[in-house]
BATISE-399778 format. One record per atom (N, C-alpha, C): x, y, z negated; residue in three letters. Coordinates in steps of 0.1 Angstrom, whole numbers, padded with zeros to 4 digits, always signed. Example, Ala and Ser with C-alpha at 12.3 -4.5 7.8 and 13.67 -1.06 7.14 Angstrom:
BEGIN
+0132-0057-0078ALA
+0123-0045-0078ALA
+0132-0033-0078ALA
+0128-0022-0071SER
+0137-0011-0071SER
+0129+0000-0079SER
REM end
This chain:
BEGIN
+0036+0332+0359MET
+0028+0332+0346MET
+0020+0319+0345MET
+0014+0315+0356ASN
+0006+0302+0356ASN
+0014+0290+0352ASN
+0027+0291+0356LYS
+0036+0279+0352LYS
+0038+0279+0337LYS
+0039+0290+0330HIS
+0041+0290+0316HIS
+0029+0285+0309HIS
+0017+0287+0315ILE
+0004+0283+0308ILE
+0003+0268+0310ILE
+0005+0263+0322TYR
+0003+0249+0325TYR
+0012+0239+0317TYR
+0024+0244+0315LYS
+0034+0235+0308LYS
+0029+0231+0294LYS
+0025+0240+0285PRO
+0021+0236+0272PRO
+0008+0228+0273PRO
-0001+0231+0282ILE
-0013+0223+0283ILE
-0010+0208+0287ILE
+0000+0207+0296LEU
+0004+0193+0300LEU
+0010+0186+0289LEU
+0019+0192+0281VAL
+0026+0186+0270VAL
+0015+0181+0259VAL
+0006+0190+0256VAL
-0005+0187+0247VAL
-0013+0175+0251VAL
-0016+0174+0264ALA
-0024+0163+0269ALA
-0017+0150+0268ALA
-0003+0150+0271VAL
+0005+0138+0271VAL
+0005+0133+0256VAL
+0008+0142+0247VAL
+0009+0139+0233VAL
-0005+0133+0228VAL
-0016+0139+0232ALA
-0029+0134+0228ALA
-0031+0120+0233ALA
-0027+0117+0246MET
-0029+0104+0251MET
-0020+0094+0243MET
-0008+0098+0240MET
+0001+0088+0232MET
-0005+0085+0218MET
-0011+0096+0212LEU
-0017+0094+0198LEU
-0029+0085+0199LEU
-0037+0087+0210THR
-0049+0079+0211THR
-0046+0064+0213THR
-0035+0062+0222ALA
-0031+0048+0225ALA
-0026+0042+0212ALA
-0018+0049+0205GLY
-0012+0044+0193GLY
-0022+0041+0182GLY
-0033+0050+0181PHE
-0043+0047+0171PHE
-0052+0035+0175PHE
-0054+0033+0188GLY
-0061+0021+0193GLY
-0054+0009+0189GLY
-0040+0009+0192SER
-0032-0003+0188SER
-0033-0006+0173SER
-0032+0005+0165LEU
-0032+0004+0151LEU
-0046-0002+0146LEU
-0057+0002+0153GLN
-0070-0004+0149GLN
-0070-0019+0152GLN
-0065-0022+0164ARG
-0065-0036+0168ARG
-0057-0045+0158ARG
-0045-0039+0155ALA
-0036-0046+0146ALA
-0042-0048+0132ALA
-0049-0037+0127SER
-0056-0038+0114SER
-0067-0048+0114SER
-0074-0049+0125ALA
-0086-0058+0126ALA
-0081-0073+0125ALA
-0070-0075+0134SER
-0065-0089+0134SER
-0058-0093+0121SER
-0051-0083+0115GLY
-0044-0086+0103GLY
-0053-0087+0091GLY
-0065-0081+0091GLY
-0073-0082+0080GLY
-0084-0093+0080GLY
-0083-0101+0090ALA
-0093-0112+0091ALA
-0089-0124+0082ALA
-0090-0121+0069THR
-0087-0132+0059THR
-0097-0132+0048THR
-0098-0143+0041ALA
-0107-0144+0030ALA
-0100-0152+0019ALA
-0106-0152+0007THR
-0101-0159-0004THR
-0112-0168-0010THR
-0109-0180-0013VAL
-0119-0190-0019VAL
-0123-0184-0033VAL
-0136-0183-0035ASN
-0141-0178-0048ASN
-0149-0188-0056ASN
-0146-0201-0054THR
-0153-0211-0062THR
-0142-0221-0065THR
-0145-0230-0075GLY
-0135-0239-0080GLY
-0129-0248-0069GLY
-0137-0255-0061ALA
-0132-0263-0051ALA
-0141-0262-0039ALA
-0135-0261-0027LEU
-0143-0259-0015LEU
-0139-0268-0004LEU
-0149-0275+0002ASN
-0146-0284+0013ASN
-0144-0277+0026ASN
-0134-0280+0034ILE
-0133-0276+0048ILE
-0137-0287+0056ILE
-0148-0285+0065ARG
-0154-0295+0073ARG
-0151-0294+0087ARG
-0153-0304+0095SER
-0150-0305+0109SER
-0160-0297+0118SER
-0171-0292+0112GLY
-0181-0284+0119GLY
-0189-0276+0109GLY
-0197-0267+0114PRO
-0205-0258+0106PRO
-0217-0264+0099PRO
-0216-0272+0089GLY
-0227-0278+0082GLY
-0222-0290+0074GLY
-0231-0293+0064THR
-0227-0304+0054THR
-0228-0318+0061THR
-0233-0319+0073GLY
-0234-0331+0080GLY
-0221-0335+0086GLY
-0211-0326+0087TYR
-0198-0328+0092TYR
-0189-0334+0082TYR
-0179-0341+0086GLY
-0169-0347+0077GLY
-0160-0337+0070GLY
-0155-0341+0059VAL
-0146-0332+0051VAL
-0132-0334+0057VAL
-0125-0323+0061VAL
-0112-0324+0067VAL
-0102-0323+0055VAL
-0104-0314+0046THR
-0096-0312+0034THR
-0103-0304+0024THR
-0098-0302+0012SER
-0104-0294+0002SER
-0094-0284-0003SER
-0099-0272-0006VAL
-0090-0261-0011VAL
-0096-0256-0024VAL
-0088-0248-0031TYR
-0092-0244-0045TYR
-0093-0229-0046TYR
-0098-0224-0057ARG
-0100-0210-0060ARG
-0087-0202-0057ARG
-0088-0191-0050GLY
-0076-0183-0048GLY
-0069-0186-0035GLY
-0072-0197-0028THR
-0066-0200-0016THR
-0069-0190-0005THR
-0059-0185+0003VAL
-0062-0175+0013VAL
-0064-0182+0026VAL
-0075-0178+0033LEU
-0079-0184+0046LEU
-0078-0174+0057LEU
-0074-0178+0069THR
-0075-0169+0080THR
-0088-0171+0087THR
-0096-0161+0090LEU
-0109-0162+0096LEU
-0107-0162+0111LEU
-0114-0172+0118MET
-0112-0174+0132MET
-0125-0172+0140MET
-0136-0177+0135ALA
-0149-0176+0142ALA
-0160-0178+0132ALA
-0173-0178+0137ARG
-0185-0180+0129ARG
-0195-0187+0137ARG
-0205-0192+0130ASN
-0217-0197+0137ASN
-0227-0185+0139ASN
-0238-0188+0145ALA
-0247-0177+0149ALA
-0251-0167+0138ALA
-0254-0173+0126ASP
-0259-0164+0115ASP
-0248-0162+0105ASP
-0236-0165+0108ALA
-0224-0163+0099ALA
-0226-0170+0086ALA
-0234-0180+0085SER
-0235-0188+0073SER
-0223-0198+0071SER
-0217-0201+0082TRP
-0205-0209+0082TRP
-0194-0202+0090TRP
-0181-0203+0086VAL
-0170-0196+0092VAL
-0159-0206+0095VAL
-0153-0205+0107LYS
-0142-0213+0110LYS
-0129-0206+0105LYS
-0121-0214+0098VAL
-0109-0208+0091VAL
-0097-0217+0095VAL
-0085-0211+0092ALA
-0072-0218+0093ALA
-0064-0216+0080ALA
-0057-0227+0076LEU
-0049-0226+0065LEU
-0035-0223+0069LEU
-0026-0220+0059TRP
-0012-0217+0062TRP
-0005-0228+0069TRP
-0009-0241+0067ASN
-0002-0252+0073ASN
-0008-0256+0086ASN
-0017-0248+0092GLY
-0022-0251+0105GLY
-0036-0258+0105GLY
-0040-0264+0094THR
-0053-0271+0093THR
-0064-0261+0096THR
-0074-0265+0104GLN
-0085-0257+0108GLN
-0098-0264+0104GLN
-0108-0257+0102GLY
-0121-0263+0099GLY
-0131-0252+0095GLY
-0143-0256+0090TRP
-0154-0247+0087TRP
-0157-0247+0072TRP
-0160-0235+0067VAL
-0164-0234+0053VAL
-0177-0226+0052VAL
-0185-0229+0041ASN
-0197-0221+0039ASN
-0193-0207+0034ASN
-0198-0197+0041SER
-0194-0183+0038SER
-0198-0178+0025SER
-0207-0185+0018ARG
-0211-0181+0004ARG
-0200-0183-0006ARG
-0190-0191-0002TYR
-0180-0194-0012TYR
-0166-0188-0009TYR
-0166-0178-0001ILE
-0154-0170+0002ILE
-0156-0155+0000ILE
-0146-0148-0004ALA
-0147-0134-0006ALA
-0138-0127+0004ALA
-0143-0117+0011THR
-0135-0110+0021THR
-0141-0096+0023THR
-0132-0087+0027ALA
-0137-0073+0031ALA
-0139-0072+0046ALA
-0135-0083+0053TYR
-0137-0083+0068TYR
-0151-0086+0071TYR
-0157-0078+0081PRO
-0171-0081+0085PRO
-0172-0094+0093PRO
-0179-0103+0087LEU
-0180-0117+0093LEU
-0187-0116+0107LEU
-0196-0107+0109TYR
-0203-0106+0122TYR
-0194-0100+0133TYR
-0182-0096+0129SER
-0172-0091+0139SER
-0165-0103+0145SER
-0166-0115+0139LEU
-0159-0127+0144LEU
-0166-0132+0156LEU
-0159-0138+0165PRO
-0166-0144+0177PRO
-0174-0156+0173PRO
-0186-0158+0180VAL
-0194-0169+0177VAL
-0189-0181+0184VAL
-0187-0192+0177GLU
-0182-0204+0183GLU
-0192-0216+0182GLU
-0196-0222+0193GLY
-0205-0233+0193GLY
-0197-0245+0189GLY
-0203-0255+0183ALA
-0197-0267+0178ALA
-0206-0279+0182ALA
-0200-0290+0186PRO
-0208-0302+0190PRO
-0215-0307+0177PRO
-0226-0314+0179GLN
-0234-0320+0168GLN
-0226-0331+0162GLN
-0226-0332+0149PRO
-0218-0343+0142PRO
-0224-0356+0146PRO
-0215-0366+0147GLN
-0219-0379+0151GLN
-0219-0388+0138GLN
-0231-0389+0131PRO
-0231-0396+0119PRO
-0228-0411+0121PRO
-0220-0417+0112GLN
-0217-0431+0113GLN
-0229-0439+0108GLN
-0233-0449+0116PRO
-0244-0458+0111PRO
-0241-0465+0098PRO
-0251-0464+0089ILE
-0249-0470+0076ILE
-0260-0480+0074ILE
-0258-0492+0072PRO
-0268-0502+0071PRO
-0278-0499+0060PRO
-0291-0499+0064GLY
-0302-0497+0054GLY
-0302-0484+0047GLY
-0295-0474+0051GLY
-0295-0461+0045GLY
-0289-0461+0031GLY
-0281-0470+0028ALA
-0275-0471+0015ALA
-0264-0461+0013ALA
-0267-0448+0011VAL
-0258-0438+0009VAL
-0261-0430-0003VAL
-0251-0423-0008ALA
-0253-0414-0020ALA
-0244-0402-0019ALA
-0247-0392-0026VAL
-0239-0379-0026VAL
-0234-0376-0040VAL
-0222-0372-0042VAL
-0217-0368-0055VAL
-0224-0356-0060VAL
-0229-0357-0072ASN
-0237-0345-0078ASN
-0231-0339-0090ASN
-0217-0341-0091THR
-0210-0334-0102THR
-0197-0328-0096THR
-0191-0320-0104GLY
-0179-0312-0098GLY
-0168-0321-0093GLY
-0164-0331-0101ALA
-0153-0340-0096ALA
-0157-0354-0102ALA
-0154-0364-0094LEU
-0158-0378-0097LEU
-0146-0387-0094LEU
-0142-0395-0104ASN
-0132-0405-0102ASN
-0138-0418-0095ASN
-0130-0423-0085ILE
-0133-0436-0080ILE
-0123-0446-0086ILE
-0128-0456-0092ARG
-0119-0465-0100ARG
-0118-0479-0093ARG
-0108-0486-0098SER
-0106-0499-0092SER
-0116-0510-0097SER
-0123-0507-0107GLY
-0133-0516-0112GLY
-0144-0508-0119GLY
-0155-0515-0124PRO
-0167-0509-0130PRO
-0165-0505-0144PRO
-0156-0496-0147GLY
-0154-0491-0161GLY
-0143-0481-0162GLY
-0143-0473-0173THR
-0133-0463-0174THR
-0119-0468-0177THR
-0118-0481-0181ASN
-0105-0487-0183ASN
-0098-0490-0171ASN
-0104-0490-0159TYR
-0098-0493-0147TYR
-0091-0480-0141TYR
-0081-0482-0134GLY
-0073-0471-0128GLY
-0081-0463-0118GLY
-0077-0450-0117VAL
-0083-0441-0107VAL
-0076-0443-0094VAL
-0084-0447-0083VAL
-0078-0449-0070VAL
-0079-0436-0061VAL
-0089-0428-0065PHE
-0092-0416-0056PHE
-0101-0407-0064PHE
-0101-0394-0061SER
-0111-0385-0067SER
-0119-0378-0056SER
-0132-0375-0058VAL
-0140-0368-0048VAL
-0147-0357-0055VAL
-0153-0348-0047TYR
-0159-0336-0053TYR
-0174-0335-0048TYR
-0181-0326-0055ARG
-0195-0324-0052ARG
-0198-0323-0037ARG
-0209-0331-0033GLY
-0213-0331-0019GLY
-0207-0341-0011GLY
-0197-0349-0016THR
-0191-0359-0008THR
-0201-0371-0006THR
-0202-0376+0006THR
-0211-0387+0009THR
-0204-0400+0009THR
-0210-0410+0004MET
-0204-0423+0003MET
-0214-0434+0006MET
-0208-0445+0011THR
-0217-0457+0014THR
-0217-0466+0001THR
-0229-0470-0002LEU
-0231-0479-0014LEU
-0229-0494-0009LEU
-0221-0501-0017LEU
-0218-0515-0013LEU
-0223-0525-0023LEU
-0222-0522-0036ALA
-0226-0532-0046ALA
-0228-0525-0059ALA
-0232-0533-0069ARG
-0234-0527-0083ARG
-0229-0538-0093ARG
-0227-0533-0105ASN
-0225-0543-0116ASN
-0239-0548-0121ASN
-0238-0557-0131TYR
-0251-0563-0135TYR
-0261-0553-0141TYR
-0256-0543-0148SER
-0265-0534-0155SER
-0267-0521-0146SER
-0262-0521-0134THR
-0264-0510-0125THR
-0259-0496-0131THR
-0249-0497-0140THR
-0243-0485-0145THR
-0231-0480-0137THR
-0226-0490-0129TRP
-0215-0487-0120TRP
-0218-0492-0106TRP
-0214-0484-0096VAL
-0217-0488-0082VAL
-0204-0488-0074VAL
-0203-0498-0066LYS
-0191-0499-0057LYS
-0194-0491-0044LYS
-0185-0483-0040VAL
-0188-0474-0028VAL
-0176-0474-0018VAL
-0179-0469-0007SER
-0168-0468+0004SER
-0169-0454+0009SER
-0157-0448+0012LEU
-0156-0434+0017LEU
-0153-0435+0032LEU
-0155-0423+0039ASN
-0152-0423+0053ASN
-0138-0426+0057ASN
-0128-0424+0047ASN
-0114-0427+0050ASN
-0110-0441+0047ASN
-0120-0449+0044GLY
-0117-0463+0041GLY
-0115-0467+0027GLY
-0114-0457+0018VAL
-0112-0460+0004VAL
-0124-0466-0003VAL
-0122-0477-0010GLN
-0133-0483-0017GLN
-0130-0484-0032GLN
-0141-0483-0040GLY
-0139-0484-0055GLY
-0152-0482-0062GLY
-0152-0480-0075TRP
-0164-0480-0083TRP
-0166-0466-0089TRP
-0178-0461-0090VAL
-0182-0448-0096VAL
-0193-0450-0106VAL
-0193-0441-0115ASN
-0204-0442-0125ASN
-0217-0437-0119ASN
-0227-0445-0120ALA
-0240-0443-0113ALA
-0247-0430-0117ALA
-0243-0425-0129ARG
-0249-0412-0134ARG
-0246-0400-0126ARG
-0234-0401-0118TYR
-0229-0389-0112TYR
-0231-0390-0097TYR
-0240-0397-0092ILE
-0243-0397-0078ILE
-0259-0396-0076ILE
-0262-0390-0065ALA
-0277-0388-0061ALA
-0280-0396-0049ALA
-0290-0404-0049THR
-0294-0413-0038THR
-0309-0416-0038THR
-0314-0417-0026ALA
-0328-0422-0025ALA
-0329-0437-0024ALA
-0317-0443-0023TYR
-0317-0458-0021TYR
-0318-0464-0035TYR
-0326-0475-0037PRO
-0328-0481-0050PRO
-0315-0489-0053PRO
-0308-0485-0063LEU
-0296-0491-0067LEU
-0297-0506-0071LEU
-0309-0509-0076SER
-0312-0523-0080SER
-0313-0532-0068SER
-0314-0527-0056SER
-0314-0535-0044SER
-0300-0539-0039SER
-0290-0532-0044LEU
-0277-0536-0041LEU
-0273-0550-0046LEU
-0264-0557-0039PRO
-0260-0570-0045PRO
-0251-0568-0057PRO
-0252-0577-0066VAL
-0244-0577-0079VAL
-0231-0583-0075VAL
-0220-0575-0079GLU
-0207-0581-0077GLU
-0201-0585-0090GLU
-0196-0598-0090GLY
-0191-0604-0103GLY
-0181-0595-0109GLY
-0182-0594-0122SER
-0173-0585-0130SER
-0159-0592-0131SER
-0149-0584-0132VAL
-0135-0588-0134VAL
-0131-0585-0148VAL
-0124-0594-0155PRO
-0119-0590-0169PRO
-0113-0576-0170PRO
-0118-0569-0180GLN
-0113-0555-0181GLN
-0098-0555-0183GLN
-0091-0547-0175PRO
-0076-0546-0177PRO
-0073-0537-0189PRO
-0061-0538-0195PRO
-0058-0529-0206PRO
-0057-0515-0201PRO
-0058-0505-0210PRO
-0058-0491-0206PRO
-0045-0488-0197PRO
-0047-0480-0187VAL
-0035-0477-0179VAL
-0025-0469-0187VAL
-0012-0475-0187PRO
-0002-0468-0195PRO
+0004-0456-0187PRO
+0012-0449-0194GLY
+0019-0438-0187GLY
+0013-0424-0190GLY
+0003-0423-0198TYR
-0003-0410-0201TYR
+0003-0404-0213TYR
+0006-0391-0212ARG
+0009-0383-0224ARG
-0004-0378-0230ARG
-0004-0372-0242THR
-0016-0366-0247THR
-0013-0352-0252THR
-0023-0344-0252HIS
-0022-0330-0256HIS
-0034-0327-0265HIS
-0032-0321-0277VAL
-0043-0317-0285VAL
-0046-0302-0283VAL
-0058-0299-0278VAL
-0062-0285-0275VAL
-0061-0277-0287VAL
-0054-0265-0286GLN
-0052-0256-0297GLN
-0062-0244-0295GLN
-0066-0237-0306PRO
-0075-0226-0305PRO
-0070-0216-0295PRO
-0078-0211-0286GLY
-0075-0201-0276GLY
-0069-0207-0263GLY
-0066-0220-0263GLU
-0061-0226-0250GLU
-0073-0229-0240GLU
-0069-0228-0227ASN
-0079-0232-0217ASN
-0073-0243-0208ASN
-0081-0249-0200LEU
-0076-0261-0192LEU
-0067-0256-0182LEU
-0069-0244-0176PHE
-0060-0239-0166PHE
-0045-0238-0171PHE
-0044-0232-0183ARG
-0031-0230-0189ARG
-0024-0243-0193ARG
-0032-0252-0198ILE
-0027-0266-0201ILE
-0022-0273-0189ILE
-0030-0272-0178ALA
-0025-0278-0165ALA
-0012-0272-0160ALA
-0012-0258-0161LEU
+0000-0251-0157LEU
+0012-0255-0165LEU
+0010-0257-0178ARG
+0021-0261-0187ARG
+0027-0274-0184ARG
+0019-0284-0180TYR
+0024-0297-0177TYR
+0026-0299-0162TYR
+0024-0289-0154GLY
+0026-0290-0140GLY
+0017-0300-0132GLY
+0004-0300-0137VAL
-0005-0309-0130VAL
-0016-0301-0124VAL
-0023-0307-0114ASN
-0035-0300-0108ASN
-0046-0299-0118ASN
-0052-0287-0118LEU
-0063-0284-0128LEU
-0075-0295-0127LEU
-0079-0297-0114TYR
-0090-0306-0112TYR
-0087-0321-0114TYR
-0074-0324-0111THR
-0070-0338-0115THR
-0070-0340-0130THR
-0065-0330-0137LEU
-0065-0331-0152LEU
-0080-0332-0157LEU
-0089-0324-0151ALA
-0103-0325-0155ALA
-0109-0339-0152ALA
-0106-0344-0140ALA
-0112-0357-0136ALA
-0107-0368-0145ALA
-0094-0368-0148ILE
-0088-0379-0157ILE
-0094-0379-0171ILE
-0098-0367-0175ASN
-0104-0366-0189ASN
-0119-0366-0189ASN
-0126-0368-0177GLY
-0140-0368-0177GLY
-0146-0355-0180GLY
-0139-0344-0176ILE
-0144-0330-0178ILE
-0150-0325-0165ILE
-0163-0322-0166TYR
-0170-0318-0154TYR
-0173-0303-0153TYR
-0169-0296-0164ASP
-0169-0281-0164ASP
-0156-0276-0169ASP
-0147-0272-0161VAL
-0133-0269-0165VAL
-0132-0257-0175VAL
-0143-0250-0177SER
-0143-0239-0186SER
-0147-0243-0200SER
-0151-0256-0202ARG
-0156-0261-0215ARG
-0147-0271-0221ARG
-0137-0267-0229ILE
-0129-0276-0237ILE
-0130-0270-0251ILE
-0125-0278-0261TYR
-0126-0273-0275TYR
-0114-0276-0283TYR
-0111-0268-0293ALA
-0099-0270-0301ALA
-0100-0284-0308ALA
-0089-0291-0308GLY
-0089-0305-0314GLY
-0092-0315-0304GLY
-0096-0312-0292GLN
-0099-0322-0282GLN
-0085-0328-0277GLN
-0085-0341-0276VAL
-0073-0348-0271VAL
-0074-0351-0256VAL
-0065-0345-0249LEU
-0065-0347-0234LEU
-0054-0357-0230LEU
-0057-0365-0220ARG
-0046-0373-0214ARG
-0040-0365-0203ARG
-0026-0365-0203ILE
-0018-0358-0193ILE
-0011-0368-0184ILE
-0014-0368-0171PRO
-0007-0377-0162PRO
+0008-0374-0160PRO
REM end
């Protein structure tokens, strides 16, 4: 009689152990699989460390999915990975996730090593997107585009100090409109660089007349161009504000 009692008890115990082990594996799989977030702002810099003092590794845009890897002590910055293997840190205010950030491991990072800049002649971009041009004027071609918060070295100015020649960390040099940078350095102290004759307008642009009900996102999608590139080329600093009848240049 004892044998008949013990057999069911043993079977139940084994099944319970299997279910418990399986549930634990499921929990671990769910935790690792759910450690993702989505960019919830227009453009977001991925930096080499947890702070704005670190260099920009790359930039991503609204809707980009990030894999969460680690955090700093107060979870104000999160280490992430992109689908292509790029890793870096983002400000956690600009991502949306259902994953508890405090569950991520804390990762220490070395202090950034700022590059010495003569005389403190630096500035920060204070607008959404800013074109760097080959000369001091909108008729010059765009050599690069940067985004809010990008730090640049000030090199020179035009005679009226309306345009400033700058250098980026990646070696790119060009001119930016002085209205769209913030700096404590007196721009009038920069050397004046002789102006070059204005080149003709850069050819190769199509045009599009904005129709009622259209938005910049749909127009960019229609022509197969990046939303923020289209905005920068047309001097649009708020991508939600265009108007019917506006003529846009399409690269």
